[in-house]
C-alpha positions in Angstrom: 0.0 0.0 0.0 1.4 3.4 -1.0 1.8 6.1 1.6 -1.1 8.1 0.3 -3.4 5.1 0.1 -2.5 4.3 3.7 -3.2 8.0 4.7 -6.6 7.9 3.0 -7.4 4.5 4.6 -6.5 5.9 8.1 -8.6 9.0 7.4 -11.7 6.9 6.6 -11.2 5.0 9.8 -10.6 8.0 12.1 -13.0 10.5 10.3 -15.9 10.1 12.8 -13.6 10.8 15.8 -11.9 13.7 14.0 -15.3 15.3 13.1 -16.6 14.8 16.7 -13.5 16.6 18.0 -14.0 19.5 15.6 -17.7 19.8 16.6 -16.4 20.2 20.2 -14.0 22.9 19.1 -16.9 24.8 17.5 -18.8 24.7 20.7 -15.8 26.3 22.5 -16.6 29.7 21.1 -20.0 29.7 22.9 -18.2 29.5 26.3 -17.4 32.6 28.4 -14.4 34.9 28.1 -12.4 33.1 30.7 -12.6 29.8 29.0 -11.6 31.3 25.6 -8.6 33.0 27.3 -7.6 29.7 28.8 -7.5 28.2 25.4 -5.3 31.1 24.2 -2.9 30.4 27.1 -2.8 26.7 26.2 -1.6 27.7 22.7 1.0 30.1 24.2 2.4 27.1 26.2 2.6 24.6 23.4 5.8 25.4 21.6 8.3 22.6 22.3 6.1 21.3 25.1 3.7 18.3 25.2 0.1 19.2 24.6 -1.2 17.1 27.5 1.2 18.8 29.9 0.1 22.3 28.6 -3.5 21.3 29.1 -2.7 20.2 32.7 -0.8 23.4 33.4 -3.7 25.6 32.1 -6.2 23.7 34.3 -4.0 24.1 37.3 -3.4 27.8 36.7 -7.2 28.3 36.2 -8.0 26.4 39.4 -5.6 28.7 41.3 -7.0 31.8 39.5 -3.5 32.6 38.3 -4.3 32.8 34.6 -6.5 35.8 35.1 -5.0 37.5 38.1 -1.6 35.9 39.0 1.8 37.6 38.4 4.5 36.1 36.3 6.4 34.7 39.2 3.4 32.7 40.5 2.5 31.5 37.0 6.2 30.5 36.5 6.2 28.4 39.6 3.4 26.2 38.2 4.8 26.1 34.6 8.3 25.0 35.6 7.1 21.5 36.4 5.2 21.0 33.1 6.5 23.1 30.2 9.7 24.3 28.6 10.7 27.9 28.6 8.5 28.6 31.6 10.0 32.0 32.3 9.2 33.4 28.9 5.8 31.8 28.8 4.7 33.1 32.2 5.6 36.6 30.9 3.7 36.0 27.7 0.5 35.0 29.6 0.7 38.2 31.7 1.4 40.2 28.6 -1.6 38.6 26.8 -3.9 39.7 29.6 -2.8 43.2 29.1 -3.0 43.2 25.3 -6.5 41.7 25.4 -7.6 43.7 28.5 -8.7 40.5 30.2 -10.8 41.4 33.2 -11.3 44.9 32.0 -13.7 46.5 29.5 -12.2 44.7 26.5 -13.6 41.5 25.0 -11.7 38.8 23.3 -15.0 37.4 21.9 -15.8 40.8 20.5 -12.5 41.0 18.8 -13.0 37.6 17.2 -16.6 38.4 16.1 -15.5 41.6 14.4 -12.6 40.1 12.4 -12.4 37.4 9.9 -10.3 34.4 11.1 -7.5 35.5 8.8 -7.5 39.1 10.2 -7.9 37.9 13.8 -4.8 35.8 13.3 -2.9 38.9 12.0 -4.1 40.9 15.0 -3.0 38.3 17.5 0.4 37.9 15.8 1.0 41.6 15.9 -0.4 42.3 19.4 0.2 39.3 21.6 3.8 38.3 22.3 4.3 34.6 22.3 1.7 34.0 19.5 3.1 33.5 16.0 1.2 32.3 13.0 1.3 28.7 14.2 0.1 29.4 17.7 -2.6 31.9 16.6 -3.9 29.4 14.0 -3.9 26.7 16.7 -5.9 28.9 19.0 -8.5 29.9 16.4 -8.9 26.2 15.3 -9.4 25.2 19.0 -12.3 27.6 19.4 -13.9 26.6 16.0 -12.7 29.6 13.9 -9.7 28.2 12.1 -11.3 26.0 9.4 -9.1 27.6 6.7 -6.0 28.2 8.7 -3.0 25.8 8.8 -1.1 25.0 12.0 2.4 24.6 10.6 4.5 23.1 13.3 7.4 20.8 12.6 5.2 17.6 12.6 2.8 19.0 10.1 5.6 20.3 7.9 7.4 16.9 8.0 4.2 15.1 6.9 3.6 17.7 4.1 7.0 16.9 2.8 6.5 13.2 3.3 3.4 13.2 1.1 4.9 15.5 -1.5 2.8 18.6 -0.7 6.0 20.6 -0.2 9.5 20.0 -1.5 11.4 20.7 1.7 10.9 21.6 5.4 12.1 25.2 5.8 14.5 26.0 8.7 12.3 28.9 9.8 9.0 30.4 8.7 8.5 34.2 8.1 5.0 35.5 7.2 5.5 35.1 3.5 6.8 31.5 3.8 4.0 30.6 6.2 1.3 31.8 3.9 2.8 30.2 0.9 3.0 26.8 2.6 -0.5 27.2 4.0 -1.7 27.6 0.4 0.3 24.5 -0.6 -1.4 22.6 2.2 -4.8 23.7 1.0 -4.1 22.6 -2.5 -3.0 19.2 -1.2 -6.1 18.9 0.9 -8.2 19.6 -2.2 -6.3 17.0 -4.2 -6.9 14.3 -1.6 -10.4 15.5 -0.5 -9.6 15.9 3.2 -10.5 19.2 4.8 -7.6 21.2 6.1 -8.6 21.1 9.8 -9.2 17.4 9.5 -5.9 16.6 7.9 -4.1 18.5 10.8 -5.8 16.2 13.4 -5.1 13.2 11.3 -1.4 14.0 11.1 -1.3 14.6 14.8 -3.1 11.4 15.6 -0.3 9.6 13.7 2.3 11.4 15.8 0.7 11.0 19.2 -1.9 8.2 18.9 -4.6 10.5 20.1 -7.0 13.0 18.6 -6.5 15.8 21.1 -6.0 19.5 20.3 
């Protein structure tokens, strides 16, 4: 069986679970501001850290009311046991609160409602330190708004090369390169008839054995 045939076979087998997970993501945007900010913090934590550990860290920080009110030192004390680069990420969470006016008169949901997903991603990249194109796309996907946005981490890039969607894995991704590869991934998805957001979860299930987030 060729690689592509194996991928399509695995997709058919996992499609019900993948779509169930995506329906759960779409419900996330109906939650309150605190829950949506918690998802944003999860995405701040994910670079070079395990997703399950990041989820655990966010839940612990939320339980202690540190995500919304704690200082960087208190947040750092929780993160150091669970994620890499805990010093920077603690500062990013505090900075995100300020940029998004969490707890003030601002509204993250209002921002997201009044921007297209593409424009919301641009705003987040420009205004929230610790969120690049990958993390912003991840956040928007996890709250049901990233259907047409690619989450280009090293695992996705590796698989795109493996299946011939791109010729090589770039050493780094600036905005131009990210958007170009995003378009290449969309073309590949059209060719194999797997929606972009579903292919992302399929690739990740191959890496981790789980359909998580």
